[in-house]
C-alpha positions in Angstrom: -15.4 20.3 14.1 -14.9 18.1 17.2 -11.4 17.5 18.6 -12.0 13.8 17.9 -12.7 14.5 14.2 -9.7 16.8 14.0 -7.5 14.0 15.4 -9.1 11.4 13.1 -8.5 13.7 10.1 -4.8 13.9 11.0 -4.6 10.2 11.4 -6.0 9.6 7.9 -3.6 12.2 6.5 -0.4 10.8 8.1 -1.5 7.2 7.3 -1.2 8.1 3.6 2.2 9.6 4.2 3.8 6.6 6.0 2.1 3.8 4.0 0.3 4.1 0.7 -0.6 0.4 0.9 -2.3 0.6 4.3 -3.8 3.9 3.4 -5.6 1.9 0.7 -6.5 -1.3 2.6 -7.5 0.1 6.0 -10.4 2.2 4.6 -12.0 -1.0 3.3 -12.9 -1.9 6.8 -16.3 -1.1 8.3 -16.4 2.4 9.9 -16.3 0.9 13.5 -13.0 -0.8 12.7 -11.4 1.7 10.4 -10.3 4.2 13.0 -9.0 1.8 15.6 -7.1 -0.3 13.0 -5.6 2.8 11.5 -4.5 3.9 14.9 -3.0 0.5 15.6 -0.9 0.7 12.4 0.4 4.1 13.4 1.4 2.9 16.9 3.3 0.0 15.3 4.9 2.5 12.9 6.2 4.6 15.8 7.6 1.4 17.3 9.3 0.5 14.0 10.8 4.0 13.8 12.5 3.6 17.2 14.0 0.3 16.1 15.0 1.6 12.7 16.8 4.7 13.9 20.5 3.9 13.2 22.0 6.6 15.4 20.5 5.3 18.7 22.3 2.7 20.7 20.6 -0.6 21.6 20.3 0.6 25.2 18.7 3.9 24.2 16.3 2.1 21.8 15.2 -0.1 24.7 14.7 2.9 26.9 12.5 4.6 24.3 10.7 1.3 23.7 9.7 1.1 27.4 8.7 4.7 27.4 6.4 4.2 24.4 4.8 1.2 26.0 4.1 3.4 29.0 2.7 6.1 26.8 0.3 3.7 25.1 -0.7 2.5 28.6 -1.4 6.1 29.7 1.3 6.0 32.3 3.6 8.6 30.7 3.2 11.8 28.8 3.0 11.4 25.1 4.0 15.0 24.5 7.2 14.5 26.6 8.0 11.3 24.7 7.6 13.0 21.3 9.7 16.0 22.4 12.5 13.8 23.6 12.6 11.3 20.7 11.9 13.6 17.7 15.2 15.6 17.9 17.1 12.3 18.1 15.9 11.0 14.7 18.4 11.2 11.9 18.0 11.9 8.2 17.7 8.2 7.7 14.1 8.4 9.0 11.5 9.5 6.4 10.0 13.0 6.9 6.5 11.5 7.3 7.8 9.1 10.0 9.5 12.0 11.8 6.2 14.0 11.6 4.3 11.0 13.0 6.6 10.7 16.0 6.3 14.5 16.6 2.5 14.1 16.7 2.5 11.1 19.0 0.2 13.1 21.3 -2.5 13.3 18.6 -2.3 9.5 17.9 -2.5 8.6 21.6 -5.5 10.8 22.1 -7.3 8.6 19.6 -5.9 5.5 21.2 -7.4 6.4 24.6 -10.8 7.2 23.0 -11.4 3.6 22.2 -13.1 1.0 24.4 -11.2 -0.7 27.2 -11.1 -3.9 25.3 -9.7 -2.2 22.1 -7.1 -0.3 24.1 -6.0 -3.6 25.8 -5.6 -5.2 22.4 -3.5 -2.3 21.1 -1.3 -2.2 24.2 -0.7 -5.9 24.2 0.4 -5.7 20.5 2.7 -2.8 21.1 4.3 -4.3 24.2 5.0 -7.7 22.6 6.2 -6.1 19.4 8.6 -3.7 21.1 10.0 -6.2 23.6 10.5 -8.8 20.8 12.1 -6.4 18.4 14.5 -5.2 21.1 15.5 -8.8 21.7 16.3 -9.5 18.0 18.1 -6.2 17.5 20.8 -7.5 19.9 22.1 -10.1 17.4 21.2 -8.4 14.2 23.9 -8.9 11.5 24.5 -10.5 8.1 25.0 -14.0 9.4 21.3 -14.6 9.7 19.1 -16.1 12.3 20.1 -19.6 13.7 17.2 -21.6 12.5 13.5 -21.8 11.5 12.2 -21.6 15.1 14.1 -18.3 15.5 12.6 -17.0 12.2 9.1 -18.1 13.4 9.6 -16.2 16.6 10.9 -13.0 14.8 7.9 -13.1 12.4 5.6 -13.5 15.4 7.0 -10.4 17.1 6.7 -8.2 14.0 3.6 -9.6 12.3 2.0 -12.5 14.0 1.1 -10.5 17.1 -0.6 -7.9 14.8 -2.7 -10.8 13.4 -3.8 -11.7 17.0 -4.7 -8.0 17.7 -6.8 -7.8 14.5 -8.6 -11.0 15.4 -9.5 -9.6 18.8 -10.7 -6.4 17.2 -12.7 -8.2 14.5 -14.2 -10.5 17.2 -15.3 -7.6 19.3 -16.9 -6.0 16.3 -18.9 -9.0 15.3 -20.5 -11.9 17.3 -20.4 -14.0 14.1 -16.7 -13.6 13.8 -16.3 -14.2 17.5 -17.9 -17.6 17.1 -14.8 -18.6 15.1 -12.4 -16.7 17.4 -10.2 -19.7 18.5 -9.5 -20.9 15.0 -9.1 -17.4 13.7 -6.6 -16.7 16.5 -4.6 -19.8 15.7 -4.5 -19.0 12.0 -3.8 -15.3 12.5 -0.1 -15.8 13.5 0.4 -17.9 10.4 -1.2 -15.2 8.3 1.2 -12.7 9.7 4.1 -15.0 9.2 3.2 -15.5 5.6 3.2 -11.8 4.9 6.4 -11.2 6.9 8.3 -14.0 5.3 7.3 -12.7 1.8 8.7 -9.3 2.8 11.9 -10.8 4.2 12.5 -12.7 0.9 11.7 -9.6 -1.2 13.9 -7.4 0.9 17.0 -9.8 1.2 19.3 -7.4 -0.6 17.9 -4.2 1.0 18.5 -5.7 4.4 21.9 -6.9 3.3 22.8 -3.3 2.4 21.8 -2.3 5.9 24.0 -5.1 7.4 21.3 -7.4 8.5 19.8 -10.7 7.4 16.7 -12.4 8.7 17.1 -15.7 6.8 17.6 -19.0 8.9 21.2 -20.3 8.7 20.2 -23.9 9.2 18.0 -24.1 6.1 20.9 -22.9 3.9 23.5 -24.9 5.7 21.6 -28.1 4.8 22.0 -27.0 1.1 25.7 -26.4 1.6 25.5 -22.6 1.7 26.7 -20.2 4.4 24.8 -16.9 4.7 28.0 -14.9 5.5 29.1 -15.6 1.9 26.0 -14.0 0.5 26.9 -11.3 -2.1 24.8 -9.3 -4.6 25.0 -10.6 -8.2 26.9 -13.7 -7.1 24.1 -16.3 -7.2 24.9 -19.7 -5.8 22.5 -22.6 -6.8 22.7 -23.8 -3.2 21.4 -20.5 -2.0 18.6 -20.8 -4.5 17.7 -24.2 -3.1 17.4 -22.6 0.3 15.1 -19.9 -1.1 12.9 -22.6 -2.6 12.5 -24.2 0.8 11.5 -20.9 2.4 9.1 -20.0 -0.5 7.4 -23.3 0.3 7.0 -22.4 3.9 5.7 -19.0 3.0 3.2 -20.7 0.6 2.0 -22.8 3.5 1.4 -19.8 5.7 -0.4 -17.9 3.0 -2.7 -20.9 2.4 -3.5 -20.5 6.1 -4.2 -16.9 5.4 -6.8 -18.0 2.9 -8.4 -20.3 5.5 -8.5 -17.3 7.8 -10.4 -15.2 5.3 -12.9 -18.0 4.6 -13.8 -18.1 8.3 -14.9 -14.4 8.1 -18.6 -14.3 7.2 -19.1 -13.7 3.5 -21.2 -10.7 4.0 -18.3 -8.9 5.8 -16.9 -7.9 2.5 -14.9 -5.0 3.9 -12.9 -7.1 6.3 -12.4 -9.7 3.6 -11.2 -7.1 1.2 -8.8 -5.8 3.8 -7.3 -9.3 4.2 -7.5 -10.3 0.5 -5.6 -7.3 -0.8 -2.6 -8.1 1.4 -2.9 -11.9 0.6 -3.1 -11.3 -3.1 -0.1 -9.0 -3.3 1.9 -11.4 -1.2 1.1 -14.3 -3.5 2.1 -12.3 -6.6 5.3 -11.2 -4.9 6.1 -14.8 -3.9 5.6 -15.9 -7.5 8.0 -13.2 -8.8 10.6 -14.3 -6.3 10.1 -18.0 -7.3 10.5 -17.1 -10.9 13.7 -15.2 -10.4 15.7 -16.8 -7.6 18.9 -15.0 -8.7 17.4 -11.5 -8.2 19.8 -9.0 -6.6 17.6 -6.0 -6.0 14.1 -5.8 -4.5 12.9 -3.8 -7.5 13.4 -6.9 -9.7 10.7 -8.8 -7.8 8.4 -5.9 -6.9 4.9 -6.3 -8.4 3.7 -3.7 -10.8 1.0 -1.1 -10.2 -1.0 -2.9 -12.8 -0.8 -6.1 -10.8 -1.8 -4.2 -7.7 -4.9 -2.8 -9.5 -5.8 -6.2 -10.7 -5.4 -7.7 -7.2 -7.8 -5.0 -5.9 -10.3 -5.6 -8.7 -10.3 -9.4 -8.5 -10.5 -9.3 -4.6 -13.4 -6.9 -4.7 -15.3 -9.0 -7.2 -14.7 -12.3 -5.4 -14.7 -11.3 -1.8 -18.0 -12.9 -0.9 -17.6 -16.0 -3.0 -15.6 -18.8 -1.2 -15.4 -21.0 -4.3 -14.0 -18.2 -6.4 -11.4 -17.4 -3.7 -10.2 -21.0 -3.5 -9.9 -21.2 -7.3 -8.0 -17.9 -7.5 -5.6 -19.0 -4.8 -5.0 -22.3 -6.6 -4.2 -20.4 -9.8 -1.8 -18.1 -8.1 -0.1 -21.0 -6.4 0.6 -22.8 -9.6 4.3 -23.0 -10.2 5.2 -22.2 -6.6 7.2 -24.7 -4.5 5.0 -27.1 -2.7 3.8 -26.1 0.8 6.4 -26.9 3.4 6.4 -27.0 7.2 9.9 -26.7 8.6 9.1 -26.1 12.2 6.2 -26.4 14.7 4.5 -23.3 13.3 0.9 -23.8 12.2 
């Protein structure tokens, strides 16, 4: 067995440990994309682990962030980085994530086996993500973000830039996809924002428990609600009105996600499935939130395994049929607040 195959086998193994969802979706991609996208996800997960570690000071996180950027760029030893960071991780970090950090050298060997263009796309994503997350960590508390532009920017750093990276990788893979590069690139940040906003809304209370809030103050202030007064099981109708506004914004971004999928050639069913599974689960989650605005626990709006299986089945059957996809999206959007645009985001 070659060293490359050994490293790839480990990547597939650890991917299942750190994310069951992506362990399902990434293998839908064509073989030429499967490895590099899986590697990109693991790089982003290492970046997340640095930012999520509660025992590290902001300054120390920034130092590790810069070191990791240099590691991805091939300018610093991945083994030294792993040996320094791994012992600093607390019990708050999941065992699989700790293992991933400890095996950074394996992940980076794969990173550096890809083409120059692919490596450049991965490095750009990691750099922008880490620098952006470090910036937002500085003012992270329960008072929320100032306004929608701040939320847009946060979503870009943690998800929109990933959409840009995927678009670059997809375009390099296929000349047909590359023909729509500019429009795909424009929509990719919106796609990422739709997924991230759905996660933010779903995780309101989990984030609150950790002492953070990513909701925009201005949206709720217009409804007469102050985010610092947010409390579990103390639902305020004014807070619900703010949620409705944000669900409408997420709805708009997820509609752009559908437009993104429809620009992918119909015969590229693997790429379409990869996108559709994420889009379908986000739409179902958004529906759950919309139907229970007074939820106080993420579990209350989490979609069931049955819904996940249905999303996968329907996505697979309809992946190459544009008219079916439009109809399914319209059905899922029924009952959701109308699409809203509250900032300059696409």
